[in-house]
N, C-alpha and C positions, 0 to 999 in steps of 0.2 A: 334233716331239715325239721324245724319245729312246726307244730300245727298252726301256730299263728302266722308264720311266714307263708305256709301253703295257702291258708285262707286269704291272706293279703294278695298273693299272686293270682288266685282265682278271681278275686274281686277286681283287680286291675285288668285282668283279661276280659271279664264281663263288661267293665266300663269301656274298654277300648273297642270291644266288639259292638257294643251299643252305639258308641259315637261313630264308629265306622259305618254301621248300617244307616244311621241318620245321614251321614255325609254322602254315602253312595246313593241314597234314594232321593237326594235333592234334585231339583229341576236342572241346575247347571250341569251336574254330573250326568244326568240322563241325556241332555243335549250333547254332551261330549261323547258319550257312548254311541249315540245315534250317528254322529259325524264319523267316528272311527269305524263303525259298522258299514256305513255307506262307502267310505274310502276302501275298505277291504273288499266290498262287493265290486267296486270299479276295478280294483287291482285284479280280482279274479277274472273279470271279463277280459281285461287286457291280456292276462296270461293265456286264457283260452284262445283268444285271437292269434297270439304269437305261436301257440302250439299248432293251431290249424295251418298257419302259414308255413311253419317248419315242415309239417307233414306233407303239404302240397309240394314244397321244394324237394323233399326227399323222394316223393313219388316221381317227379319230373326227372331227377337224377337217375333213378332206377330205370325208368323207361328209356332214357338216352343211352345208358350203359348196355341195356339189352339190344338196342338198335345197333350199337357199335359192334357188339359181339356177333350178332347175326350177319352183319356186313362182312366182318372178318372171316366168318365161317364160309360165306358164299365166295369170297375172294380165294380162300384156301382151296375150296372145292374146284373152282375154275382153274386155279393153278395146277392142281393135280390132273385135271382132265387135259389141260394143255401139255403137261409133261408126258402123259400117257400117249397123246397123239404124236408127239415128237419121237417117242420111242418106237411106236408102230411105224411111223414114216421112215425112220432110220432102218428098221428091219425090212423095209420094202413092201409093206402091206398098204393097201389103200385105206384111207381114213374117210369114214362117212360121218356126217353130222355137221 
């Protein structure tokens, strides 16, 4: 590439950058940035609310699952005790309790 072409590209880049800075620092663009930032903040709040709701639902599901497993374990224990009483009764021994 020739030196003239490189100098021309640098100049175009400088002019585009200067025009871009002028455009981006205008009042209209600042207002647009402000609106976009506000929308992102609202979106973040909504996402945080949904995440909290999801966590609460998961906690409820976990608590219900633990209750179900405890109930099943109690029923299984009661069944084992009943089976043991039947075996003892069949063997002719007295069952207390």
